[in-house]
Residue frames as qw, qx, qy, qz and C-alpha x, y, z in Angstrom:
[[0.783, -0.356, 0.296, -0.416, 18.65, -8.57, -8.79],
 [0.006, 0.438, -0.898, -0.043, 20.36, -11.85, -8.14],
 [0.835, -0.018, -0.340, -0.433, 18.83, -15.14, -9.22],
 [0.455, 0.225, -0.796, 0.330, 21.20, -16.88, -6.77],
 [0.098, 0.060, 0.704, -0.701, 19.00, -15.99, -3.82],
 [0.042, -0.513, -0.840, -0.172, 15.33, -16.80, -3.47],
 [0.157, -0.188, 0.014, -0.969, 12.99, -13.86, -3.71],
 [0.068, -0.451, -0.871, 0.180, 9.51, -13.71, -2.26],
 [0.183, -0.493, -0.276, -0.805, 6.35, -11.66, -2.15],
 [0.202, -0.349, -0.720, 0.565, 5.00, -10.40, 1.17],
 [0.147, -0.583, -0.409, -0.687, 1.70, -8.53, 1.43],
 [0.109, -0.265, -0.591, 0.754, 0.65, -6.23, 4.26],
 [0.192, -0.381, -0.516, -0.743, -3.00, -5.28, 3.98],
 [0.143, -0.507, -0.720, 0.451, -6.10, -4.17, 5.84],
 [0.086, 0.883, 0.425, 0.180, -8.37, -1.14, 6.02],
 [0.170, 0.711, -0.175, 0.659, -7.29, 2.44, 6.59],
 [0.378, -0.691, 0.342, -0.513, -5.87, 3.13, 10.06],
 [0.974, -0.204, -0.066, -0.068, -4.74, -0.47, 10.59],
 [0.488, -0.727, 0.437, 0.209, -0.99, 0.24, 10.63],
 [0.885, 0.396, 0.176, 0.170, -0.02, -1.05, 7.17],
 [0.407, 0.808, -0.234, 0.355, 2.57, 1.66, 6.54],
 [0.457, -0.728, 0.453, -0.237, 3.89, 1.28, 10.11],
 [0.901, -0.130, 0.410, 0.049, 4.50, -2.42, 9.49],
 [0.740, 0.608, 0.029, 0.285, 6.13, -1.72, 6.12],
 [0.064, 0.876, -0.339, 0.337, 8.41, 0.83, 7.79],
 [0.708, -0.534, 0.446, -0.120, 9.31, -1.70, 10.51],
 [0.924, 0.154, 0.292, 0.190, 10.40, -4.24, 7.89],
 [0.499, 0.786, -0.103, 0.350, 12.38, -1.61, 5.99],
 [0.267, -0.842, 0.387, -0.265, 14.13, -0.51, 9.19],
 [0.845, -0.318, 0.429, 0.016, 15.10, -4.10, 10.09],
 [0.843, 0.419, 0.173, 0.291, 16.51, -4.67, 6.60],
 [0.251, 0.874, -0.204, 0.362, 18.50, -1.45, 6.77],
 [0.544, -0.706, 0.424, -0.161, 19.89, -2.43, 10.19],
 [0.897, -0.069, 0.415, 0.136, 21.02, -5.72, 8.64],
 [0.206, -0.553, 0.501, 0.633, 22.89, -3.82, 5.90],
 [0.523, 0.374, 0.733, 0.220, 20.63, -4.97, 3.10],
 [0.054, -0.017, 0.380, 0.923, 20.07, -3.05, -0.13],
 [0.147, 0.587, 0.729, -0.320, 16.60, -1.49, 0.16],
 [0.026, -0.156, -0.347, -0.925, 14.42, 0.58, -2.16],
 [0.134, 0.503, 0.697, -0.493, 11.19, 2.12, -0.86],
 [0.025, -0.189, -0.516, -0.835, 8.54, 3.26, -3.35],
 [0.216, 0.500, 0.645, -0.536, 5.21, 4.96, -2.83],
 [0.339, 0.610, 0.605, 0.382, 2.61, 6.14, -5.31],
 [0.210, 0.155, 0.053, 0.964, 2.77, 9.77, -6.41],
 [0.328, -0.618, -0.489, -0.521, -0.95, 10.23, -5.64],
 [0.632, -0.669, -0.365, 0.142, -0.33, 10.15, -1.89],
 [0.412, 0.387, -0.195, 0.801, 1.26, 13.50, -1.12],
 [0.452, -0.789, -0.370, -0.192, -0.80, 14.28, 2.01],
 [0.603, -0.756, 0.048, 0.251, 2.27, 14.73, 4.19],
 [0.050, -0.780, 0.486, 0.391, 4.73, 15.69, 1.48],
 [0.840, 0.463, -0.244, -0.143, 6.35, 13.96, -1.47],
 [0.538, 0.489, -0.643, 0.239, 9.16, 11.41, -1.56],
 [0.129, -0.298, 0.780, -0.536, 8.13, 9.70, 1.68],
 [0.516, -0.364, -0.757, -0.167, 6.05, 6.93, 3.16],
 [0.128, -0.286, 0.434, -0.845, 4.13, 8.40, 6.06],
 [0.230, -0.352, -0.898, 0.126, 1.65, 7.19, 8.62],
 [0.278, -0.756, -0.395, -0.442, -1.50, 8.69, 10.09],
 [0.645, -0.681, -0.210, 0.274, 0.47, 9.04, 13.35],
 [0.039, 0.980, -0.175, -0.088, 3.08, 11.27, 11.70],
 [0.627, -0.417, 0.555, 0.354, 6.03, 8.88, 11.27],
 [0.677, 0.710, -0.068, -0.180, 7.76, 8.86, 7.89],
 [0.667, -0.308, 0.494, 0.464, 10.69, 7.42, 5.96],
 [0.171, 0.573, -0.419, -0.683, 12.22, 8.58, 2.68],
 [0.675, 0.294, 0.675, 0.038, 10.82, 6.99, -0.47],
 [0.052, -0.154, 0.556, 0.815, 10.89, 7.33, -4.21],
 [0.565, 0.420, 0.382, -0.599, 7.58, 8.12, -5.89],
 [0.113, -0.019, 0.832, 0.543, 6.25, 6.37, -8.96],
 [0.528, 0.210, 0.053, -0.821, 3.05, 6.61, -10.97],
 [0.895, 0.199, -0.153, -0.369, 2.95, 3.14, -12.53],
 [0.927, -0.234, 0.282, 0.082, 4.45, -0.34, -12.50],
 [0.756, 0.530, -0.017, 0.383, 6.82, 0.39, -15.38],
 [0.010, 0.846, -0.316, 0.429, 8.45, 3.10, -13.29],
 [0.758, -0.530, 0.354, -0.141, 8.90, 0.60, -10.46],
 [0.940, 0.165, 0.167, 0.248, 10.70, -1.79, -12.85],
 [0.480, 0.735, -0.124, 0.463, 12.91, 1.03, -14.12],
 [0.303, -0.816, 0.329, -0.367, 13.77, 2.18, -10.59],
 [0.842, -0.380, 0.378, -0.061, 14.67, -1.35, -9.47],
 [0.862, 0.485, -0.068, 0.131, 16.62, -2.20, -12.62],
 [0.613, 0.513, -0.369, 0.474, 20.29, -2.95, -12.00],
 [0.293, -0.731, 0.320, -0.526, 20.15, -2.28, -8.24],
 [0.551, 0.080, -0.805, 0.206, 20.60, -5.89, -6.99],
 [0.439, -0.489, 0.191, -0.729, 18.02, -5.19, -4.28],
 [0.127, -0.012, -0.941, 0.313, 17.51, -7.34, -1.21],
 [0.074, 0.562, 0.728, -0.386, 14.22, -5.65, -0.31],
 [0.048, -0.260, -0.369, -0.891, 11.80, -3.66, -2.43],
 [0.020, 0.463, 0.712, -0.528, 9.06, -2.04, -0.33],
 [0.055, -0.315, -0.487, -0.813, 5.99, -0.63, -2.11],
 [0.090, 0.368, 0.624, -0.683, 3.44, 1.42, -0.17],
 [0.466, 0.489, 0.140, -0.724, -0.04, 2.40, -1.41],
 [0.255, -0.101, 0.879, 0.390, 0.04, -0.62, -3.71],
 [0.396, 0.576, 0.694, -0.170, -3.66, -0.34, -4.57],
 [0.244, 0.828, -0.009, -0.504, -2.97, 2.78, -6.64],
 [0.107, -0.473, 0.723, 0.493, -0.64, 0.92, -9.03],
 [0.758, 0.302, -0.093, -0.570, -3.48, -1.21, -10.41],
 [0.975, 0.037, 0.197, -0.099, -3.41, -4.71, -11.90],
 [0.654, 0.645, -0.339, 0.203, -0.08, -4.21, -13.72],
 [0.277, -0.717, 0.558, -0.312, 1.62, -4.33, -10.33],
 [0.934, -0.146, 0.291, -0.149, 1.07, -8.10, -10.19],
 [0.883, 0.393, -0.033, 0.256, 3.43, -8.97, -13.05],
 [0.194, 0.812, -0.356, 0.419, 5.94, -6.36, -11.86],
 [0.497, -0.617, 0.514, -0.328, 6.29, -7.73, -8.34],
 [0.967, 0.001, 0.254, -0.027, 6.33, -11.33, -9.56],
 [0.695, 0.625, -0.180, 0.306, 9.14, -10.45, -11.96],
 [0.009, 0.768, -0.459, 0.447, 11.17, -8.73, -9.24],
 [0.749, -0.413, 0.448, -0.260, 10.62, -11.54, -6.72],
 [0.959, 0.255, 0.102, 0.068, 11.63, -14.01, -9.43],
 [0.513, 0.700, -0.300, 0.396, 14.87, -12.07, -9.81],
 [0.637, -0.014, -0.574, 0.514, 15.68, -12.63, -6.13],
 [0.068, -0.347, 0.269, -0.896, 14.27, -9.62, -4.28],
 [0.093, -0.472, -0.800, 0.359, 12.02, -9.79, -1.27],
 [0.101, -0.352, -0.304, -0.879, 9.12, -7.61, -2.40],
 [0.075, -0.434, -0.730, 0.522, 6.89, -6.23, 0.34],
 [0.098, -0.409, -0.403, -0.813, 3.71, -4.51, -0.79],
 [0.027, -0.365, -0.661, 0.655, 1.41, -2.60, 1.51],
 [0.208, -0.094, -0.341, -0.912, -2.05, -1.43, 0.55],
 [0.572, 0.068, 0.366, -0.731, -5.79, -1.47, 0.99],
 [0.092, 0.054, 0.968, 0.226, -7.58, -4.72, 0.21],
 [0.100, 0.672, 0.734, -0.018, -11.05, -3.10, 0.35],
 [0.102, 0.455, 0.211, 0.859, -12.45, 0.15, -1.00],
 [0.156, -0.082, 0.407, -0.896, -14.40, 2.64, 1.10],
 [0.713, -0.005, -0.040, -0.700, -17.60, 0.89, 0.03],
 [0.679, -0.266, 0.650, -0.213, -16.42, -2.57, 1.15],
 [0.879, 0.461, -0.036, -0.115, -15.48, -3.96, -2.26],
 [0.840, -0.172, 0.224, 0.463, -12.23, -5.83, -3.04],
 [0.106, 0.938, -0.181, -0.277, -9.55, -3.34, -4.10],
 [0.903, 0.286, 0.088, 0.309, -7.42, -4.76, -6.92],
 [0.716, 0.277, -0.632, -0.105, -4.64, -5.73, -7.09],
 [0.257, -0.501, 0.685, -0.463, -4.36, -6.59, -3.38],
 [0.871, -0.059, 0.343, -0.347, -6.65, -9.65, -3.37],
 [0.868, 0.457, -0.195, 0.029, -4.70, -11.10, -6.29],
 [0.260, 0.656, -0.595, 0.384, -1.36, -10.31, -4.66],
 [0.576, -0.408, 0.545, -0.453, -2.55, -11.94, -1.43],
 [0.961, 0.133, 0.138, -0.197, -3.29, -15.14, -3.36],
 [0.779, 0.529, -0.251, 0.223, 0.20, -15.19, -4.91],
 [0.059, -0.794, 0.465, -0.387, 2.25, -14.19, -1.86],
 [0.579, 0.087, -0.751, 0.304, 4.43, -16.36, 0.33],
 [0.259, -0.311, -0.635, 0.658, 3.37, -14.30, 3.34],
 [0.163, -0.630, -0.375, -0.660, 0.23, -12.23, 4.02],
 [0.197, -0.239, -0.594, 0.742, -0.25, -10.00, 7.05],
 [0.178, -0.612, -0.505, -0.582, -3.84, -8.78, 7.30],
 [0.168, -0.046, -0.506, 0.845, -4.25, -6.09, 9.92],
 [0.156, -0.739, -0.636, -0.158, -7.37, -4.66, 11.51],
 [0.039, 0.427, -0.151, 0.891, -8.15, -1.15, 12.71],
 [0.027, -0.301, -0.744, 0.596, -10.36, -0.04, 15.59],
 [0.011, 0.655, 0.661, 0.366, -14.01, 0.65, 14.77],
 [0.066, 0.261, -0.116, 0.956, -14.72, 4.37, 15.25],
 [0.564, -0.440, -0.256, -0.650, -18.21, 3.54, 16.55],
 [0.858, -0.447, -0.089, -0.235, -17.76, 0.66, 19.03],
 [0.267, -0.739, 0.614, -0.067, -14.03, -0.08, 19.37],
 [0.916, 0.021, 0.401, -0.009, -14.23, -3.60, 17.89],
 [0.458, -0.216, 0.619, 0.601, -11.79, -4.91, 15.30],
 [0.494, 0.714, 0.096, -0.487, -12.49, -3.13, 12.02],
 [0.605, 0.005, 0.642, 0.471, -11.80, -4.74, 8.65],
 [0.328, 0.713, 0.476, 0.398, -13.46, -1.92, 6.70],
 [0.161, -0.345, -0.124, 0.916, -13.20, 1.83, 6.36],
 [0.256, 0.717, 0.623, 0.177, -15.90, 4.09, 5.06],
 [0.228, 0.303, 0.117, 0.918, -15.93, 7.53, 3.58],
 [0.145, -0.666, -0.601, 0.417, -17.58, 10.09, 5.81],
 [0.080, 0.742, -0.043, -0.664, -16.82, 13.08, 3.60],
 [0.753, 0.607, 0.253, 0.019, -17.36, 13.28, -0.16],
 [0.671, 0.039, 0.243, 0.700, -14.41, 13.69, -2.50],
 [0.010, 0.767, 0.046, -0.640, -13.51, 17.32, -3.17],
 [0.639, 0.756, 0.062, -0.131, -13.39, 18.74, -6.69],
 [0.099, 0.815, -0.565, -0.078, -9.56, 18.72, -6.50],
 [0.643, -0.255, 0.722, -0.019, -9.37, 14.94, -6.07],
 [0.034, 0.223, -0.810, -0.542, -8.58, 12.71, -9.10],
 [0.157, -0.268, -0.883, -0.351, -11.81, 11.91, -10.92],
 [0.036, 0.376, 0.647, -0.662, -14.00, 13.86, -8.49],
 [0.364, 0.454, 0.019, -0.813, -15.73, 15.82, -11.24],
 [0.387, 0.208, -0.750, -0.494, -16.08, 12.81, -13.56],
 [0.747, -0.149, 0.290, -0.579, -19.25, 10.84, -12.74],
 [0.901, 0.236, -0.335, -0.145, -17.91, 7.77, -14.56],
 [0.389, 0.418, -0.699, 0.430, -15.00, 7.42, -12.12],
 [0.686, -0.456, -0.567, 0.006, -15.64, 5.36, -8.98],
 [0.101, -0.810, 0.261, -0.515, -13.40, 7.71, -6.97],
 [0.907, -0.343, -0.198, 0.142, -11.83, 4.91, -4.96],
 [0.668, 0.182, -0.166, 0.702, -8.62, 6.96, -5.16],
 [0.222, -0.880, -0.060, -0.415, -9.87, 9.80, -2.93],
 [0.563, 0.153, -0.535, 0.611, -6.86, 10.49, -0.72],
 [0.369, -0.701, 0.031, -0.609, -7.63, 11.43, 2.85],
 [0.249, 0.160, -0.807, 0.511, -7.32, 10.69, 6.52],
 [0.078, -0.374, -0.809, 0.446, -9.52, 10.95, 9.59],
 [0.241, 0.356, 0.088, -0.899, -11.27, 13.98, 8.10],
 [0.528, 0.260, -0.460, -0.665, -12.62, 11.81, 5.27],
 [0.694, 0.022, -0.701, -0.164, -12.69, 8.21, 6.53],
 [0.554, -0.482, 0.501, -0.458, -13.44, 6.10, 9.58],
 [0.193, 0.164, -0.967, -0.015, -12.55, 2.51, 10.37],
 [0.707, -0.126, 0.099, -0.689, -15.67, 0.37, 10.82],
 [0.328, -0.092, 0.935, -0.097, -16.49, -3.15, 11.96],
 [0.054, -0.232, -0.856, -0.459, -18.97, -5.24, 9.99],
 [0.092, -0.632, -0.731, 0.239, -21.83, -4.27, 12.31],
 [0.043, -0.781, -0.201, 0.590, -21.29, -0.51, 11.89],
 [0.244, -0.071, 0.575, 0.778, -20.43, -0.38, 8.19],
 [0.396, 0.597, 0.376, -0.588, -23.05, 1.84, 6.53]]
């Protein structure tokens, strides 16, 4: 990365079904059209629609590199002189992601992270709240409440985690990392959050 150009941190967040990955993909596409050097990373946990891609609930996708932790992100970005680093499913990378993205932005990259800022039970989902506080730009999206059609800032689990999900058989794990779509979650407004 070049220290000659100013890097920045941009956060795209909101509940499930709010279009976070769509917005990330839009920014990636614009950077690619401009001829910028772009790296797209997603977490290895999200393989619902295949590996090595960022995908949306509407079926759109773009190629991506998968990683399991922040150290892998640093290794993947090392020596690439990136203009844009896009990270989807940021919530799965945990608190170590904060120092990673700050380092890369400090080296001159525009780092765009996309992820959930709340868990299925309406609790802050680290590291997104922290990243939002440190970012130059925050885009907080809303979904459409599945009950009344109002703006939804939450999502709730409507189906329990299956035994094949990470931590599903371990009662000490909060299971915030249950991967799913409309079969498992619904967007909800404050009034209809259960």
